[in-house]
PAZASE-792091 format. One record per residue (C-alpha): residue number from 0; residue in one letter; chain; z, x, y. Coordinates in steps of 0.1 Angstrom, whole numbers. Example, Ala and Ser with C-alpha at 12.3 -4.5 7.8 and 13.67 -1.06 7.14 Angstrom:
# PAZASE-792091
[0, 'a', 'A', [78, 123, -45]]
[1, 's', 'A', [71, 137, -11]]
This chain:
# PAZASE-792091
[0, 'x', 'A', [-68, 266, 146]]
[1, 'x', 'A', [-52, 242, 122]]
[2, 'x', 'A', [-77, 219, 97]]
[3, 'x', 'A', [-68, 183, 97]]
[4, 'x', 'A', [-101, 177, 67]]
[5, 'x', 'A', [-84, 180, 34]]
[6, 'x', 'A', [-113, 170, 14]]
[7, 'x', 'A', [-108, 195, -10]]
[8, 'x', 'A', [-79, 178, -22]]
[9, 'x', 'A', [-90, 142, -16]]
[10, 'x', 'A', [-93, 124, -51]]
[11, 'x', 'A', [-96, 90, -33]]
[12, 'x', 'A', [-137, 85, -40]]
[13, 'x', 'A', [-134, 93, -78]]
[14, 'x', 'A', [-157, 88, -104]]
[15, 'x', 'A', [-158, 49, -92]]
[16, 'x', 'A', [-168, 55, -59]]
[17, 'x', 'A', [-205, 43, -61]]
[18, 'x', 'A', [-193, 11, -80]]
[19, 'x', 'A', [-167, 12, -48]]
[20, 'x', 'A', [-198, 14, -23]]
[21, 'x', 'A', [-219, -9, -42]]
[22, 'x', 'A', [-196, -38, -43]]
[23, 'x', 'A', [-182, -32, -7]]
[24, 'x', 'A', [-223, -39, 3]]
[25, 'x', 'A', [-225, -69, -15]]
[26, 'x', 'A', [-209, -106, -9]]
[27, 'x', 'A', [-186, -100, -43]]
[28, 'x', 'A', [-152, -91, -29]]
[29, 'x', 'A', [-137, -60, -42]]
[30, 'x', 'A', [-102, -58, -56]]
[31, 'x', 'A', [-85, -28, -57]]
[32, 'x', 'A', [-53, -22, -75]]
[33, 'x', 'A', [-49, 11, -70]]
[34, 'x', 'A', [-25, 24, -43]]
[35, 'x', 'A', [-34, 59, -27]]
[36, 'x', 'A', [-7, 79, -8]]
[37, 'x', 'A', [-3, 115, 7]]
[38, 'x', 'A', [19, 138, -3]]
[39, 'x', 'A', [21, 170, 21]]
[40, 'x', 'A', [10, 202, 8]]
[41, 'x', 'A', [40, 226, 21]]
[42, 'x', 'A', [70, 201, 15]]
[43, 'x', 'A', [60, 175, -9]]
[44, 'x', 'A', [71, 146, 14]]
[45, 'x', 'A', [56, 115, 2]]
[46, 'x', 'A', [40, 92, 34]]
[47, 'x', 'A', [13, 67, 37]]
[48, 'x', 'A', [-18, 71, 61]]
[49, 'x', 'A', [0, 98, 83]]
[50, 'x', 'A', [-18, 124, 101]]
[51, 'x', 'A', [4, 148, 100]]
[52, 'x', 'A', [39, 151, 80]]
[53, 'x', 'A', [69, 138, 94]]
[54, 'x', 'A', [91, 166, 79]]
[55, 'x', 'A', [79, 201, 83]]
[56, 'x', 'A', [46, 186, 108]]
[57, 'x', 'A', [21, 197, 80]]
[58, 'x', 'A', [-16, 183, 86]]
[59, 'x', 'A', [-28, 190, 48]]
[60, 'x', 'A', [-20, 168, 26]]
[61, 'x', 'A', [-33, 158, -13]]
[62, 'x', 'A', [-41, 124, -22]]
[63, 'x', 'A', [-20, 107, -53]]
[64, 'x', 'A', [-23, 75, -75]]
[65, 'x', 'A', [10, 52, -68]]
[66, 'x', 'A', [24, 31, -94]]
[67, 'x', 'A', [19, 7, -73]]
[68, 'x', 'A', [56, -14, -77]]
[69, 'x', 'A', [83, -12, -54]]
[70, 'x', 'A', [114, -33, -37]]
[71, 'x', 'A', [110, -49, -4]]
[72, 'x', 'A', [130, -36, 26]]
[73, 'x', 'A', [130, -59, 54]]
[74, 'x', 'A', [107, -86, 74]]
[75, 'x', 'A', [82, -77, 101]]
[76, 'x', 'A', [70, -98, 123]]
[77, 'x', 'A', [71, -138, 124]]
[78, 'x', 'A', [70, -160, 91]]
[79, 'x', 'A', [38, -172, 91]]
[80, 'x', 'A', [23, -138, 86]]
[81, 'x', 'A', [46, -129, 55]]
[82, 'x', 'A', [50, -91, 64]]
[83, 'x', 'A', [71, -71, 50]]
[84, 'x', 'A', [80, -34, 49]]
[85, 'x', 'A', [79, -26, 12]]
[86, 'x', 'A', [98, 11, -1]]
[87, 'x', 'A', [73, 21, -28]]
[88, 'x', 'A', [88, 40, -60]]
[89, 'x', 'A', [72, 72, -50]]
[90, 'x', 'A', [93, 75, -16]]
[91, 'x', 'A', [70, 60, 12]]
[92, 'x', 'A', [75, 31, 29]]
[93, 'x', 'A', [44, 9, 40]]
[94, 'x', 'A', [42, -27, 57]]
[95, 'x', 'A', [24, -50, 30]]
[96, 'x', 'A', [17, -85, 33]]
[97, 'x', 'A', [25, -106, 5]]
[98, 'x', 'A', [10, -133, -15]]
[99, 'x', 'A', [17, -163, -40]]
[100, 'x', 'A', [46, -170, -28]]
[101, 'x', 'A', [62, -191, 0]]
[102, 'x', 'A', [76, -168, 33]]
[103, 'x', 'A', [109, -183, 26]]
[104, 'x', 'A', [112, -171, -15]]
[105, 'x', 'A', [108, -135, -2]]
[106, 'x', 'A', [140, -122, 1]]
[107, 'x', 'A', [154, -81, 8]]
[108, 'x', 'A', [156, -64, -25]]
[109, 'x', 'A', [130, -80, -45]]
[110, 'x', 'A', [103, -61, -69]]
[111, 'x', 'A', [69, -64, -57]]
[112, 'x', 'A', [36, -48, -72]]
[113, 'x', 'A', [8, -40, -56]]
[114, 'x', 'A', [-24, -70, -59]]
[115, 'x', 'A', [-48, -54, -37]]
[116, 'x', 'A', [-46, -20, -19]]
[117, 'x', 'A', [-69, -24, 12]]
[118, 'x', 'A', [-96, -53, 20]]
[119, 'x', 'A', [-131, -45, 10]]
[120, 'x', 'A', [-141, -24, 40]]
[121, 'x', 'A', [-105, -4, 47]]
[122, 'x', 'A', [-90, -25, 69]]
[123, 'x', 'A', [-59, -49, 68]]
[124, 'x', 'A', [-28, -44, 50]]
[125, 'x', 'A', [-19, -36, 11]]
[126, 'x', 'A', [-10, -72, -5]]
[127, 'x', 'A', [15, -73, -28]]
[128, 'x', 'A', [30, -97, -52]]
[129, 'x', 'A', [66, -103, -64]]
[130, 'x', 'A', [72, -94, -96]]
[131, 'x', 'A', [97, -118, -110]]
[132, 'x', 'A', [82, -156, -98]]
[133, 'x', 'A', [103, -166, -73]]
[134, 'x', 'A', [131, -195, -75]]
[135, 'x', 'A', [124, -230, -69]]
[136, 'x', 'A', [120, -244, -36]]
[137, 'x', 'A', [132, -278, -51]]
[138, 'x', 'A', [166, -270, -42]]
[139, 'x', 'A', [160, -265, -8]]
[140, 'x', 'A', [145, -302, -1]]
């Protein structure tokens, strides 16, 4: 039977695991700027929150830290949610929520960086911000 648990390769809970657990149990918001992704041990394909590799079907992954920057690829859903697909520089794509700017200012091709990887309890979408300030919306009024 294939082994799906890859704890021996899991580096998500490094030295700061106790601090993150403490911050999650208190009322203080836990802000994690690092984004962890998976890399297939068989073929090296990067992925985000997958149970198996899309390329080779393997279920063994190792975790790596992302640099946290990427490019907006396309919009997902309606404008009020401000969710976009972002192609990260490491080669995987993920669904993110863009913050810090109006939804109409976000466009395909803009560079973004990770502000928060996930909510304190591991729920929700990663949050990103534009790396360069969005153009002023004054000219559209």
